[in-house]
N, C-alpha and C positions, 0 to 999 in steps of 0.2 A: 597409549591415552589414543582412542577416536573420537572427536567430535559427534555427540550424541544425533548432531540433525545433520540427514542428508540437501544436497541440494533443492533436489524435487518440491521436500518440507519447507523448503527456504522460503520459495517461489512462489508455494502456494499461501504461505503466512502475509507476502508481501500484495499476492491479490484479495485478500479475505482481509487485513488492514486497511489496502487503497478501496477498495470496495464502503467498506464500514464506514470510510471517514468522506466520504465525494459521499455514502448519502444524508449524512448527519451533517456537511457542510449545506445541504438540499435541503433536509428538514426542520433543523433549528436555529429560531428567531431570535436576533442578535443579544433580544433580553429573553433566560428562561427563567424560569418557572419567580415566586415574589421575591427572591432574597436579592434579588439585582444584579448578577451576576452576567457579564457581557460579555460574550462571544464574538474574538472576532473572525467572520466564516471567511473574511481574504484568506487569513493566515491558514486556517484550515485547509481550503482548498488546495494553496499554494503546496503543504504536505500532500494529501493526497496524492498532489499530483506525481511529489516530486519520489512517491513511494510506488504508483506504481509505473513512473520512469525504471525505477528499477525492478518491478517486476519483466515491464517488457523486455529490459536484458540477459535479463537472465533466462530467459526462450531467448532470444539470440544467440543465448549461448550454446544453451542445450543442439538448440538446430542447432549450429556449426559443428558442433561436437556429435550430431548424428552424421551429418554433411563429409566430416573428416573421416571421421573411423570407415566409409564403406570403402 
């Protein structure tokens, strides 16, 4: 049984998730809507940067695999 997601699929998912989280952290106010839900922008931004680093790591692994395959 094989894993249904490939390496490139995971890399793409990480890139999209990082962009969504970064845009969300910049556009949302600390109080969203009328129900007083507080959004911690610092934590949201930290998670976005962590996912961005994971994406860059997958890109680096892909580049290394291409270089070593030659």
